[in-house]
C-alpha positions in Angstrom: 0.0 0.0 0.0 1.2 3.5 -0.7 0.2 7.0 0.4 0.9 10.4 -1.1 0.9 14.0 0.0 -0.8 16.3 -2.5 -1.7 20.0 -2.8 -5.2 21.2 -3.6 -6.7 24.6 -4.3 -9.2 25.1 -1.5 -10.8 28.0 -3.3 -12.1 25.5 -5.9 -15.2 23.3 -5.3 -14.6 19.7 -4.3 -16.0 17.4 -7.0 -17.6 14.1 -6.1 -19.2 13.5 -9.4 -16.1 12.3 -11.3 -16.0 8.6 -10.4 -18.8 8.1 -7.9 -16.2 7.0 -5.3 -17.1 9.8 -2.9 -20.5 10.6 -1.5 -19.5 13.8 0.2 -16.3 15.9 0.5 -15.6 19.1 2.3 -12.6 21.3 3.3 -11.5 21.5 6.9 -9.0 23.8 8.5 -5.9 22.6 10.2 -7.4 23.7 13.5 -10.5 21.7 12.9 -8.5 18.6 12.1 -6.2 19.1 15.1 -9.2 19.4 17.3 -10.7 16.2 15.9 -7.4 14.4 16.3 -7.1 15.6 19.9 -10.9 15.2 20.5 -11.0 18.7 22.0 -14.2 20.0 20.4 -17.3 19.0 18.6 -15.3 18.5 15.4 -15.3 14.8 16.1 -19.0 14.6 15.3 -18.4 16.5 12.0 -16.1 13.9 10.5 -14.4 10.6 11.3 -10.7 10.0 11.1 -8.8 6.9 10.2 -6.8 5.2 12.9 -3.3 6.5 13.7 -1.7 3.4 12.3 -3.5 3.6 8.9 -1.6 5.3 6.0 -4.4 7.9 5.7 -4.2 8.6 9.5 -0.4 9.1 9.3 -0.8 11.5 6.3 -3.5 13.5 7.9 -1.7 13.8 11.3 1.6 14.8 9.5 -0.2 17.6 7.7 -2.2 18.8 10.7 0.9 18.9 12.9 2.9 20.7 10.2 5.4 17.9 9.5 5.1 18.3 5.8 6.0 21.2 3.5 5.4 21.9 -0.1 8.3 24.3 -0.3 9.9 23.4 -3.6 13.4 24.3 -2.4 13.2 21.9 0.6 11.7 19.2 -1.6 14.5 19.5 -4.1 17.1 19.3 -1.3 15.5 16.1 -0.2 15.5 14.7 -3.8 11.7 14.8 -4.0 9.7 16.0 -7.0 6.4 17.8 -6.7 4.0 16.7 -9.4 0.8 18.6 -9.8 -2.1 16.8 -11.5 -4.7 18.9 -13.3 
């Protein structure tokens, strides 16, 4: 199994009609995700989160806790390539 970090334009609508895989999709702020991860607010009732050991759980936690960066200079230094899919 593999997991990927990606960038998205949150000013654009989330499309769920492209392949019928998603029923609903919404944007959440980093603060809302952190609150749900830490179960410190009512955000837990807004959305569920994968377990901490699942790839999706690791990716979400890394983003919410600021462990990833899309700074092209840093990515290049690490030998990583940013690919944008349109």
